[in-house]
C-alpha positions as CSV (number, residue, x, y, z in Angstrom):
1,M,49.6,-134.1,135.5
2,D,50.2,-130.5,134.8
3,K,48.4,-127.4,136.0
4,I,46.2,-127.2,132.8
5,E,45.0,-130.8,133.2
6,L,44.3,-130.3,136.9
7,N,42.2,-127.2,136.1
8,K,40.3,-129.1,133.5
9,L,39.5,-132.0,135.8
10,L,38.5,-129.7,138.7
11,K,36.2,-127.8,136.4
12,K,34.6,-130.9,135.0
13,A,34.1,-132.2,138.6
14,G,32.6,-128.9,139.6
15,F,35.2,-127.9,142.1
16,T,37.1,-124.7,142.5
17,K,40.6,-125.1,143.9
18,K,39.4,-123.7,147.2
19,E,36.5,-126.1,147.4
20,F,38.8,-129.1,146.6
21,A,41.3,-128.0,149.2
22,N,38.6,-127.7,151.8
23,K,37.2,-131.1,151.0
24,F,40.5,-132.7,151.8
25,E,41.6,-130.3,154.5
26,L,44.5,-129.0,152.4
27,S,45.6,-125.4,152.2
28,T,44.4,-123.6,149.1
29,S,47.9,-122.3,148.5
30,A,49.2,-125.9,148.3
31,V,46.6,-126.8,145.7
32,N,47.3,-123.6,143.8
33,N,51.0,-124.7,143.6
34,W,50.2,-128.1,142.1
35,G,51.4,-128.4,138.6
36,G,53.6,-125.4,138.9
37,S,56.2,-125.3,141.7
38,A,54.8,-128.5,143.3
39,N,53.9,-131.8,141.7
40,V,50.3,-132.9,141.7
41,P,50.0,-135.8,144.1
42,L,49.3,-139.1,142.3
43,W,46.0,-139.8,144.0
44,V,44.4,-136.5,142.7
45,N,44.0,-137.7,139.1
46,S,42.4,-141.0,140.0
47,W,40.2,-139.4,142.6
48,L,38.9,-136.7,140.3
49,T,38.5,-139.1,137.4
50,L,36.4,-141.5,139.6
51,Y,34.4,-138.6,141.0
52,I,33.5,-137.4,137.5
53,E,32.6,-140.8,136.4
54,N,30.4,-141.4,139.4
55,K,28.7,-138.0,138.9
56,E,28.0,-138.8,135.3
57,C,26.6,-142.2,136.2
58,K,24.3,-140.6,138.8
59,E,23.0,-138.1,136.2
60,L,22.4,-141.0,133.8
61,K,20.6,-143.0,136.4
62,D,18.3,-140.0,137.2
63,I,17.5,-139.6,133.5
64,I,16.7,-143.3,133.2
65,K,14.5,-143.2,136.3
66,E,12.7,-140.2,135.1
67,N,12.0,-141.4,131.6
68,V,11.9,-145.2,131.8
69,C,10.9,-146.2,135.3
70,K,7.8,-144.2,135.4
71,E,5.0,-145.6,137.6
72,G,1.6,-145.9,136.2
């Protein structure tokens, strides 16, 4: 994963680099270096992808609850 792909995934997940670094107790400078002078760790892509998928499923679930599962 390169820096551009990382930035796209972070944006889609709703994280800034600083927020992502804080979530995993990493230094912001380390995250800033990923994709440039440092390789992006392998777990980052899968974690962000699953986080985004889960976020999208929760949003869909809320829409379904709101529109289909109405009481009454």
